[in-house]
TORMARTI-127838 format. One record per residue (C-alpha): residue in one letter; x, y, z. Coordinates in steps of 0.1 Angstrom, whole numbers, plus 2048, in hexadecimal, padded with zeros to 3 digits. Layout:
N
AXYZ ...
//
This chain:
832
M8048FD944 E7E28F8933 A7EF900910 W8078E3912 R7EE8CD924 G7D68D0906 K7EF8C18ED A7E989E8F8 H7C38A48F6 A7C88B18D3 L7D78908C8 K7B987E8D7 Q7A18928C0 R7B388D8A0 Q7A486C899 V78187A89D L789898887 T79788186C F77786C86D F76188A867 V77789984C L776878839 M75187783E G74E89982E I76488E811 A74F86F80C Q730884807 G74188F7E7 A72789F7D2 S7208BF7E7 E7368D77FA P72F8D4820 G71D8F1831 R734905847 Y728916867 S739926884 V7309308A8 A74493E8C5 E7499278E2 E73692D902 T71993C8EE E6F8939901 S6E191B8FB G6C69218E1 S6DB93A8CD F6D793A8A8 V6F492B894 A6E8929870 N6CA921859 V6D0901845 L6B290382D K6C6915812 D6E48FE815 L6CE8DF813 G6B98ED7F7 L6988E6809 E6798FA810 V669902831 G6568E483E E66B8CA82A L6828C5848 A6668B985E A6578A4842 R67789383B G68188D860 A6A08A2860 Q6B889E87D I6DC8A8886 I6F588C88B S71789189A K73287789D G74A8748B9 K74588F8D3 K72189B8D5 I71B8BE8C8 G7008D18DA L6EB8DA8BB R6C78D68B3 L6B58DC892 D6938EF891 R6818DB876 Q6678F6871 T67F913869 G69F901860 D6B291487C L6D190388B L6D090C8B0 L6E79058CD S6D98ED8E7 E6F58F3900 K714908904 L7328FC8F0 D7558FA8FF R76F8FC8E3 E78B8EF8FA A7778D0904 L76D8C88E0 C78E8D08CE G7A98D68E7 P7C68EA8D8 T7BC8E28B5 E7B590189F P79F90688D C7858F38A2 V76F8E4886 L7578C988F P7468B5873 L7208AE875 Q70689F85E V6E28A8856 L6CE888851 L6AE88783D E69B867842 K67F869827 P690862810 L6B285A820 Q6CB876819 F6EA88382A F6F88A7829 Q71B8AF837 A7228CE84B E73D8DD861 L73A8F2880 R75790888A I7599118AE R76B9338B3 D7819378D2 I77A9528EC N79195C908 D781948923 H7A0938933 S7BC949947 P7E093D945 V7E7924961 F808919971 L8068F597C D81F8FC997 K81691A9AB E83991C9BA I8589189A4 I8789119B7 L89A9189A7 K8BB9109B8 I8D59279A9 P8FA9259B4 E9089469BD S9269409A6 L913943986 S91C960970 P902978962 G8F296E942 T8EA94B94F T8C7940946 F8AF92A95A L891919949 I87191F95C E85190A959 G83991E944 A813923947 Q7F8911934 D7DA922923 S7BE90D914 D7B59298FC I7C692B8DA G7D29468C2 S7D19698CF N7BD95D8EE G7DA9468F7 L7FA94C90B Q80C96B8FD N824979917 Y836975938 T840990951 I85498D972 S8539A498F P86E9BF990 N8909B499F F8B59BB99C H8C1998992 F8AB98A977 H897991958 L88297B941 K88D96E91F L86E965909 Q86E9508E9 A8539438D2 S8539228BF P852921899 D82C91B89A G82793A8AF M82292A8D1 M83293A8EF L8509268FD P856923923 P86894292F Q88D943939 L899956957 V8B996894F L8D297196A D8DB996967 K8F099A986 A905980999 L8F59729B8 D9039759DB R8F695C9F2 E90496FA0F E8F098DA05 E8D097C9FB A8CB957A00 E8A89569F0 I89796B9D6 R87196B9D0 L8639769AF I83F9779A0 L83D96897D T81E97496A A81096394A L7FA978933 D7E396E916 G7DA9848F8 G7B49858FE T79F9A4902 P79E9A991F S7BF997927 R7C097C940 S7DE972956 G7EC95996E T80895A987 A821944998 L83C94A9B3 V8609459A9 R87593D9C7 I89A93F9C1 E8B292F9DA V8D693A9D7 L8ED91C9DA D9119179DF I9259119BF N9208F19AA D9328F198A N9258D0979 A9018CB96E P8F28A896A E8F3899947 F8DC87D939 T8EA860926 Q8CF86590C M8BD885904 L8A08728F4 Y890852900 E8778408E9 V8618248F7 Q8428118EC V829806906 P80A7F0900 E7EB80090B N7E27E2921 S8027E6936 P7FA7E195B V7FB7FE973 G81D800985 S8317F2968 Q85280295E V85181693E A87582293C T89382B951 V8A784B94C L8CB851958 A8DE87195E R90287696B D91289297E L938896981 D9368A89A2 D93B8979C2 G9288979E2 A9078A89E3 Y90D8B99C2 G90F8979B1 E8EF8899C0 I8D48899A4 S8AF88A9A9 Y89588598C V875899988 F85D8A196C S8638C1959 Q8488D3946 A8318B594B S80C8B8941 E7F08AC957 D7EB88D942 V810884947 R80F88A96C K7F087496F T7FD858959 F821855964 Q83785A982 I85D85D984 K87184E9A0 E88686A9AE K8A68569B5 S8A683A99B G89784D97D E87E831976 L85F83C963 I841829971 L81E825963 N80683597B Q7E582D969 E7D981994B L7E1825928 D7C682990E F7D182C8EA E7AF83A8E0 S7B38578F8 I7D88608F5 K7F084F8DD T81185F8E7 Y82086F906 T83E887906 V84E887929 T86A89F932 I87F89494F Q8968AB962 A8B589F975 T8C18B7991 D8E08B39A6 G8E58BE9C9 G8F48DE9BE G8D58E89AA L8E28E2988 S8CC8CE971 G8C88BD950 S8AB8AF93D C8A1894924 V88288A912 V870869913 H8588638F6 V83E848900 Q82B8388E2 V80B8268ED M8068068D9 D7E27FF8CE L7D17DF8D8 N7B07D28CC D79F7DA8ED N7807ED8E0 P7627DA8D1 P7517EC8B4 E7358048BD L7148088AC T7008298AD I6DC8298A1 S6D0849891 T6AE83F885 L699821890 I677816884 T6697FA89A Q6487F4888 I6437F1862 P6237E7850 E6227C583E N6237C3818 S63A7E2817 E65B7DE803 E67D7EE807 T6757FD828 V69180E83C V69180085F A6B081086E V6CC828866 F6EC82287B S71182987C V72E813888 S74F81D897 D76D80E8A8 P7868248BB D7A380C8B4 S7BA811897 G7C57FD878 D7B57DB875 N7A97DF899 G7927FB88D R7867EC86C I7627E086F V74D7C685E C7277C9863 S70E7AC85D I6EB79F867 Q6DE77B868 D6D276A848 D6B075E853 V69F780853 P691793834 F6A87B183A F6C97BD82D L6E37D7835 K6EA7F381D P70A806821 S70682C820 V720848824 E74083D836 N737828854 F71182D851 Y6F9810849 T6D480D843 L6C07EE84D V6A67E8832 A68B7CE82D N6927BC80C A66F7AD807 A64B7B380F L6457A6832 D62779083C R61B795860 E60777585F A627761857 R63C774871 A632792886 Q65379B895 Y67779A88B T69579E8A1 I6B37A888C T6D57A489B I6EE7BC88D T7117AF892 I72F7C688F S7537B7891 D7757C688D L7937B687B G7AB7B7899 T7BB79A8AA P7A878D8BC R7887998AB L7707AC8C0 Q74B7AF8B8 S72C7BE8C6 Q7077B78BE H6E87CD8BE N6C57BF8BB V6AB7D28A8 T6877C68AD V66F7CD890 H64A7C8894 V6357C2874 S6147D4877 D5F67C4868 V5E57CD847 N5C27BF83F D5CE7A7824 N5BD787830 A59878082C P58576D847 T583747841 F569730850 S574710860 Q55B6FD849 A54E706826 L52D6F5830 Y51E6F2853 T5036D8858 L4EE6DD877 F4D56C4883 V4B76D2897 L49B6BE8A7 E4796CC89C N4626DE8B4 N47F6EF8C4 S47B70C8DC P47F72F8CD A4A273F8D2 L4B271C8D3 H4D771C8CC I4DA7048AE G4FF7078A6 S51B71F89E V530729880 S554733886 A56C747870 S590752875 D5A576E868 R5CB76C866 D5CD79286B A5CF7A288D G5BD7BE8A0 T5A07CF890 N5A87BD86F A5A079C881 Q5807A6893 L565793881 T54079B87D Y52877F872 S50978585D L4EE77184A L4ED771824 T4C877581C Q4C97787F6 D4C175B7E0 Q4B17477FC Q4947307F7 V486737819 D48575682F V4A474D844 G4A276D858 A481761866 L48E73F86F V4B174587E A4C676188D L4EC76488C D4FF7748A8 A51678E897 A53278B8B0 S5337668B9 G52575589A Q50B7428AE L4EB73889C F4C97398AD A4A772C8A2 L48E7498A3 R46F7328A5 A46570E8A7 L46D6FA888 D4576E0879 Y4676C2868 E4476BA855 T4466DE847 L46B6E3840 R4836C7842 A4A36DA839 F4AE6FD82E E4CF70C824 F4DC730826 G4FD743824 V511754840 R52C76F83C A548779853 S55679C84E D5757AA85F G57A7CD86D G5957D7854 S5937F483B P5897E9822 A5777CD833 L57D7A9826 S56478D82A G55F768825 E540753820 A533730829 R51371C826 V4FE70F842 R4E66F283E V4CC6ED859 V4BE6CA859 L49F6C486F R49C6A4882 D47A695885 A4696938A7 N44D67A8AD D4326958AF H418684898 A4046668A2 P3FB64D887 R3DB656873 V3C4639867 L3B763E844 Y3A561D841 P38E61284F P37E633856 R37B63C87A N357647875 G34562C88A S32362F879 A332628856 A34660A862 G3285FC874 A312600855 C3295ED83E P3415D584F E35B5BE83F L34B59E832 V35D57D837 P34F55C82A R34B540843 G36052A82D A37E54182F E39F52F836 A3BC53B84B G3CF55883B Y3B056782B V3B358C827 V39759D839 S3A15C1835 K3BF5D8838 V3C45F4851 V3D461183F A3E562C855 V3FE64884F D41665C866 G420680860 D44367986E S46066985D G47A64E864 R475639882 N45965188D A44564686E W44C621870 L42A612878 S4215F1887 Y3FE5E288A E3F15CE8A7 L3D05BE8AF L3C55CA8D1 Q3A35BA8D4 A38E5A18C1 T36C5918C6 E37B56F8BF P39F56F8CA G3B455A8B3 L39D55D895 F3AD57C886 G3D0589885 V3E05AA879 W4015AA866 A4185C187A H4275D485C S40D5D4841 G3ED5D8856 E3DB5BC844 V3C05AB858 R3BF585851 T3AF56785F A3C6554876 R3B2534873 P39552785E V374537866 S35D51E877 E33751C87C R33D5228A1 D34B54589B A3335628A3 P327572883 Q33059588F Q35559C897 R3645BC8A4 L3895C18A1 L39D5DE8B3 V3BD5E48A0 Q3D85FB8AE V3F160D897 R4116188A9 D43162B89D H4556258A8 G45C6488B6 E4686508D9 P4506508E9 P43A63C8D1 L41864A8C6 S3FA6348BC A3D76348AE S3BC6198AE V39F611897 A3825F889A L37B5E087D H3595CE87B V3585AD869 L339598860 L33C57385A V32556883E D31C54682E G32954C80B F31D56A7F6 S2F955D7F2 Q2F2571811 P30C58D80B Y2FF5A4826 L2F059A847 P2E55B585F R2F75B7880 P2E45A589C D2E05C58AF A2D15D7890 P2AC5E3892 E2905CF883 G2885E8869 Q2AC5E785C A2AB5C185B G28A5BF848 Q2975D882F A2B65C382A G2A15A4824 Q28D5B5808 A2AD5BF7F7 G2BA59A7F8 V2BC5817DD G29B57D7CB G28B5957E4 L28B57A7FF G291581824 G289574846 E29357486A A2B6569873 G2A854E88A Q29553C86D A2B5532859 E2A751284C A28752083E L29A53B82E T2B052381C V29251080D S282530802 L2A253D7F4 V2A751E7DF V2845207D0 A2875457C9 L2A95407BA A29C5257A2 A27F53C797 V29455A793 S2B0548782 S29953C767 L28B55E761 F2AE56D763 L2BC55374A A2A255C731 S2A8580735 V2CD57C732 L2CA567712 A2B4582703 L2CC59D70E V2EA589701 A2DA5846E0 A2D35A96DD R2F65B36E7 L30659A6CF C2F65AC6B3 G3055CE6BE R3275C46CD G3305A36BF G3335926E0 A31D5856FB G31E58C720 A318572739 G30158574F A2FD5A2766 V2FA5A578B A2EC5C579B V2F35CD7BF G2D85E57CA S2D65FE7E5 G2DA5F4809 C2F65DC800 G2DC5C37F4 V2E75AB7D8 S2D059F7BC V2DD5817A8 A2CE57C786 E2DC55B77D G2F8542785 R31354479F F33255A7A5 F35454E799 P37755E799 A380570779 G38F559760 A383539772 G36C52A758 C36554C748 G371557727 G37C57B728 V37059673F G34F590750 P3325A9754 L3345C576C V3245C778E D31A5EA799 V31B5F27BE G30F6147C8 G2F56297D8 A2F062A7FD G30760E809 T32861381C L3396207FD S3306437F4 Q3356407CE S32E6267B4 Y34860B7AB Q3485F1790 Y3585CF794 E35F5B377D V349594784 C34B573774 V329560774 S32753A770 G30A52476E G31B50777F S3144FC7A2 G3295057C0 T32F5237D6 G32D5447C3 E34D55A7C5 F35457C7B6 K3725937B2 F3745B77BE M3865CD7A4 K3935F17A5 P37960C7A0 I37661877D I37363C78A P38D63D7A6 S37D6597BA L3876477DA L3AA63B7E5 V3AD6167E1 H3C96097F7 D3CB5E67E9 S3B95D07D0 V3B25AD7DC R3B35937C2 V3A856F7C3 D3BF5587B0 E3B65377A1 A3C75227BC N3B65337D9 P39153B7D3 S38D54E7F3 F3865737EF R3965927FE D3895B5800 S39E5D3807 F38B5F4802 E39461780E Y37762E816 N377653817 
//
């Protein structure tokens, strides 16, 4: 019968009920909320409103992430977070959830996540009359000897009803007959015992060999439900001894891992009758469905055999009633109590209630997961130890009963580690220990806590001048340890505090950091410039980093050498050439070519080379200084007019050059300081002769006559000049306290007039600084110069020293001095 079949199921539920009762006790501080609902109520039906019991307002349930948690068997409930209504999500079957246990009270919890808080509650499921009494055997066979006297009772297998209380089995009836009536009894706890059939009238097999009766079982529900079975009575011949068992109670212990087919126990009954009345057969009596599935009895031997595997966690004990019946229909019974021994055959189980798989970095004490652990084994086999690995910044925090929270114990840094896999290990204390593991993966979400950093604090870029516009001249690169939008960088120029307008020179690509020149750069105008760049990320608020960029221009050979001296104006050079005495020795400095180059470095390294000369081998040019010197002594055979073509070349790639022509006149000493070029016109030659020494002049072809005339004129003029000088010296001595040796005036047209004596180097036979020679007017120099001249009355070739101009309105590249050991003269003027 179903009522008896539910007993074993009730035992299976006690452990779960005990767990939830203890959980309610552990809550401690508050009385659990109690709610009730009738079984089989339609899904979506209202059960209760939990807001008042929780002390919360409308809307707080949703904000705090409220949820219903049940342990063990799932309860079909759902919580409306907006209204606080507790609703059914499915029909509830009290018999499936609680079996025969009354009252049927299931513990549940309301979990609030923010902050973490538990509330205990109970749901009572009220029974309704939804099951009819059922006879497991639809036909009950009784073999009754005809010799039995009235009043003899026969135990009949009763019906089973899954309902309880008033809805359970309440009564039996039997169809009307002349031989039997029912005897009903109730147990001390109010449960209906199996009925007994009482013989009212002796049977006569000869009159009626078989009697058929209808046995009806009734419950107490409204309306009442019923079930029937056929009782078939076979009238037997007389048998006066019933079988008797050697033990009325057998107690055995069987490990739950016993193999199928193994022998559990053996029962033994004896019958004193002989023949067929002494032959005993064994069958189950009043056996539940679980017993019939789990065990089988061998009819002849009485061996109780295991028919399927035992499970301590499902059913811990079995009560098996075995009936022994002889051939005459008499029977006896015994009870076999089977105790299932628990083995550690169930690993611990973990149930996650709340799981947060992504948490922001820099957050502390963050709850990652809420979970519970359980083990259906008993004793040490069901005691659980929970742990995680040591190399993660998380810890387990015990909560109520077997609940734990997984919490981050420190602020996490995504840049150090972006993901954690936490292995939760749960182990029981049985022998051998069983354990299970559950991996929880936590992703650390990024927070914009890292500013961009450039790979270099200072970038130095080298750019060749005269570049094309939009030329890529280099790149800057920054990195950000953050991720996603927080690591998306934008580059920009820093324009404040710049010495030049950087925005007009370069452009910076905001996405790639590439730098481009906006226009052609000129090394000679701007050799280097420096500016700042900034990299900003896309976070909120945005962070940035800065670096400096120095752009250094490289010189290109884009300027040819420029000659400063001698001037490249041909008419000026032809009017006043360089003068070289015929007695000049090798190494005599004729002039110096002065040139400059707008470039720098190798592009401005200049070298000088003599390309052409009227007399090859007579003159040479120093490659590095540009000085033009005589390569050998000047001879009488050399032409009086010399033209030198000097080339100035830089060392760029490709090299650039410039050339200049230098005109040189060879003169016989400085008595005839200026001779007209042979190709000069006659008028110019006559004018030069009149400006000569003592006003003498003549044709170039009459050299000998000119010499005689010059000597006569020089003697006459020298006498007059000496007298004049003596008079002038006497007058000056009175005013200055010193005497000058004489004065020489160089008149216009580069003519020279000598008053007295000869030219000597300064300091050679002269005391102090000599008189001044004034050169000015319309010669090759555009302004007046004054030079120191030492005049001597001795014989010999006259020499003079050129000095720096007193008013330096012109650039003088070099002064040429004549030292005492080398009386040759050098001139090195620079003309504008």
